[in-house]
C-alpha positions as a Python dict, from the first residue, in 0.01 Angstrom:
ca = {
    (1, 'M'): (0, 0, 0),
    (2, 'K'): (183, 322, 57),
    (3, 'L'): (548, 420, -63),
    (4, 'Y'): (716, 718, 132),
    (5, 'D'): (895, 848, -149),
    (6, 'M'): (1108, 1126, -293),
    (7, 'E'): (1093, 1155, -695),
    (8, 'L'): (1481, 1230, -749),
    (9, 'S'): (1578, 959, -510),
    (10, 'G'): (1731, 650, -718),
    (11, 'N'): (1707, 435, -405),
    (12, 'C'): (1323, 555, -411),
    (13, 'Y'): (1297, 493, -807),
    (14, 'K'): (1404, 117, -742),
    (15, 'V'): (1127, 75, -541),
    (16, 'R'): (909, 231, -784),
    (17, 'L'): (1046, 55, -1100),
    (18, 'L'): (1001, -280, -911),
    (19, 'C'): (627, -204, -851),
    (20, 'A'): (581, -79, -1210),
    (21, 'L'): (763, -419, -1326),
    (22, 'L'): (529, -652, -1103),
    (23, 'G'): (209, -458, -1214),
    (24, 'L'): (140, -347, -843),
    (25, 'E'): (-34, -50, -751),
    (26, 'Y'): (39, 191, -461),
    (27, 'E'): (-3, 547, -319),
    (28, 'A'): (256, 746, -356),
    (29, 'V'): (347, 980, -13),
    (30, 'P'): (608, 1231, -117),
    (31, 'V'): (833, 1328, 168),
    (32, 'G'): (995, 1659, 174),
    (33, 'L'): (1363, 1602, 258),
    (34, 'M'): (1444, 1979, 181),
    (35, 'Q'): (1185, 2065, 431),
    (36, 'G'): (1319, 1790, 679),
    (37, 'E'): (1000, 1586, 676),
    (38, 'H'): (1201, 1261, 703),
    (39, 'K'): (1336, 1395, 1054),
    (40, 'Q'): (1001, 1465, 1232),
    (41, 'P'): (838, 1223, 1476),
    (42, 'A'): (565, 1084, 1239),
    (43, 'F'): (849, 971, 982),
    (44, 'L'): (1054, 864, 1235),
    (45, 'A'): (784, 620, 1386),
    (46, 'L'): (782, 461, 1042),
    (47, 'N'): (1204, 468, 1001),
    (48, 'P'): (1412, 557, 1287),
    (49, 'R'): (1679, 593, 1024),
    (50, 'G'): (1492, 897, 889),
    (51, 'Q'): (1549, 809, 550),
    (52, 'V'): (1327, 712, 244),
    (53, 'P'): (1186, 467, 102),
    (54, 'V'): (955, 323, 345),
    (55, 'L'): (671, 89, 243),
    (56, 'E'): (353, -1, 414),
    (57, 'D'): (173, -293, 289),
    (58, 'G'): (-104, -403, 512),
    (59, 'G'): (19, -378, 850),
    (60, 'T'): (384, -446, 760),
    (61, 'V'): (637, -180, 750),
    (62, 'I'): (951, -191, 561),
    (63, 'W'): (1226, 74, 512),
    (64, 'D'): (1580, 77, 319),
    (65, 'S'): (1535, 24, -36),
    (66, 'M'): (1712, -342, -60),
    (67, 'A'): (1486, -490, 203),
    (68, 'I'): (1179, -353, 47),
    (69, 'L'): (1296, -488, -311),
    (70, 'V'): (1333, -845, -114),
    (71, 'F'): (990, -806, 46),
    (72, 'L'): (808, -739, -279),
    (73, 'A'): (989, -981, -479),
    (74, 'R'): (903, -1259, -227),
    (75, 'R'): (567, -1142, -167),
    (76, 'Y'): (452, -1054, -515),
    (77, 'G'): (718, -1170, -778),
    (78, 'G'): (741, -1539, -716),
    (79, 'E'): (1080, -1754, -806),
    (80, 'R'): (1142, -1478, -1113),
    (81, 'W'): (1242, -1195, -929),
    (82, 'L'): (1452, -1350, -621),
    (83, 'P'): (1497, -1730, -654),
    (84, 'S'): (1494, -1932, -328),
    (85, 'E'): (1748, -2187, -459),
    (86, 'P'): (2076, -2122, -300),
    (87, 'A'): (2335, -2055, -551),
    (88, 'A'): (2057, -1873, -748),
    (89, 'M'): (1978, -1636, -459),
    (90, 'A'): (2337, -1595, -380),
    (91, 'H'): (2404, -1455, -731),
    (92, 'V'): (2094, -1197, -678),
    (93, 'M'): (2247, -1112, -327),
    (94, 'Q'): (2615, -1055, -449),
    (95, 'W'): (2485, -778, -731),
    (96, 'L'): (2285, -630, -432),
    (97, 'A'): (2611, -580, -241),
    (98, 'L'): (2751, -404, -563),
    (99, 'S'): (2455, -201, -543),
    (100, 'E'): (2512, -101, -161),
    (101, 'N'): (2892, -36, -195),
    (102, 'E'): (3025, 71, -514),
    (103, 'I'): (2752, 188, -692),
    (104, 'L'): (2611, 365, -367),
    (105, 'Y'): (2917, 501, -206),
    (106, 'G'): (3085, 558, -559),
    (107, 'L'): (2795, 657, -852),
    (108, 'A'): (2520, 780, -612),
    (109, 'R'): (2762, 947, -380),
    (110, 'A'): (2890, 1146, -711),
    (111, 'R'): (2554, 1243, -838),
    (112, 'A'): (2499, 1371, -486),
    (113, 'V'): (2798, 1589, -514),
    (114, 'T'): (2720, 1715, -825),
    (115, 'R'): (2354, 1744, -793),
    (116, 'F'): (2290, 1828, -412),
    (117, 'N'): (2622, 1962, -329),
    (118, 'R'): (2672, 1697, -94),
    (119, 'P'): (2999, 1704, 103),
    (120, 'W'): (3184, 1393, -40),
    (121, 'D'): (3482, 1394, -220),
    (122, 'L'): (3379, 1374, -576),
    (123, 'A'): (3701, 1219, -735),
    (124, 'S'): (3697, 938, -485),
    (125, 'C'): (3359, 869, -524),
    (126, 'Q'): (3395, 862, -901),
    (127, 'E'): (3676, 630, -890),
    (128, 'L'): (3500, 380, -674),
    (129, 'G'): (3175, 414, -888),
    (130, 'Q'): (3436, 306, -1205),
    (131, 'A'): (3543, 5, -1012),
    (132, 'G'): (3193, -100, -980),
    (133, 'L'): (3119, -26, -1342),
    (134, 'K'): (3409, -239, -1461),
    (135, 'V'): (3302, -540, -1267),
    (136, 'M'): (2963, -521, -1413),
    (137, 'E'): (3103, -465, -1801),
    (138, 'T'): (3327, -761, -1766),
    (139, 'H'): (3035, -979, -1643),
    (140, 'L'): (2768, -843, -1886),
    (141, 'Q'): (2998, -946, -2174),
    (142, 'T'): (2878, -1293, -2205),
    (143, 'R'): (2538, -1235, -2009),
    (144, 'E'): (2207, -1069, -2084),
    (145, 'W'): (2131, -1004, -1672),
    (146, 'L'): (2322, -978, -1358),
    (147, 'A'): (2193, -1309, -1206),
    (148, 'G'): (2053, -1573, -1391),
    (149, 'S'): (1894, -1579, -1753),
    (150, 'N'): (1597, -1333, -1673),
    (151, 'P'): (1603, -994, -1483),
    (152, 'T'): (1567, -1007, -1104),
    (153, 'I'): (1621, -734, -840),
    (154, 'A'): (1985, -739, -872),
    (155, 'D'): (1906, -552, -1193),
    (156, 'V'): (1681, -336, -1034),
    (157, 'A'): (1897, -246, -740),
    (158, 'C'): (2178, -147, -981),
    (159, 'Y'): (2013, 32, -1240),
    (160, 'P'): (1918, 337, -1141),
    (161, 'Y'): (2248, 474, -1015),
    (162, 'V'): (2417, 340, -1315),
    (163, 'A'): (2183, 496, -1527),
    (164, 'L'): (2206, 807, -1363),
    (165, 'A'): (2607, 824, -1362),
    (166, 'P'): (2647, 1079, -1597),
    (167, 'E'): (2488, 1326, -1362),
    (168, 'G'): (2793, 1251, -1119),
    (169, 'G'): (3033, 1307, -1417),
    (170, 'V'): (3093, 939, -1462),
    (171, 'G'): (3052, 872, -1863),
    (172, 'L'): (2908, 539, -1977),
    (173, 'E'): (3041, 573, -2334),
    (174, 'N'): (3323, 317, -2297),
    (175, 'Y'): (3083, 60, -2112),
    (176, 'L'): (2904, -98, -2445),
    (177, 'H'): (2778, -383, -2272),
    (178, 'I'): (2644, -179, -1954),
    (179, 'R'): (2475, 69, -2213),
    (180, 'R'): (2315, -276, -2385),
    (181, 'W'): (2191, -388, -2029),
    (182, 'L'): (2037, -37, -1954),
    (183, 'E'): (1828, -74, -2298),
    (184, 'R'): (1692, -428, -2220),
    (185, 'I'): (1610, -317, -1873),
    (186, 'R'): (1409, -2, -2056),
    (187, 'S'): (1233, -233, -2297),
    (188, 'L'): (1079, -448, -2023),
    (189, 'P'): (716, -448, -1999),
    (190, 'G'): (591, -212, -1748),
    (191, 'Y'): (906, -16, -1749),
    (192, 'T'): (872, 336, -1570),
    (193, 'A'): (1130, 601, -1572),
    (194, 'M'): (1260, 853, -1329),
    (195, 'P'): (1406, 1221, -1396),
    (196, 'G'): (1767, 1201, -1538),
    (197, 'V'): (1711, 850, -1671),
}
């Protein structure tokens, strides 16, 4: 298995984290985004969107972090990480939607503005990110995990950019239940960190 990766990408980290939690070994292939490697023909043949991460597993190539999480959970994680029962699966999917909306366009973009000088409006990104955090905080007041009674790919998908929120100027001081959730994830067997987390 090969993972086309960039160390500071939260989306790549989602995949590294799930692999670690599942005990999966892979070959990391660093992609130089600053050098434009992700826009070269060889990489575009793997992912026409020109983005990391990309996973190669045997003859299967998957791009997009959410798609990779679904693939790994289904192939290697059994029912625990992505249940197949319709309501339980839907509960996971609704948090994946939050990870791809409020967290991505809010927290991840706020971090990209402050850390990588990306051109988005910082205040708008922070506001959207805070809206997502409020939804999570309310939910986690009465639950340990986002979907179900154990960690799933919902938690893995939301974790990186929530943990990195302070890098985008969004503090977590007022989110007690989110901070406790972050600690629960950090205590999972096999957990691995990334810079800034």
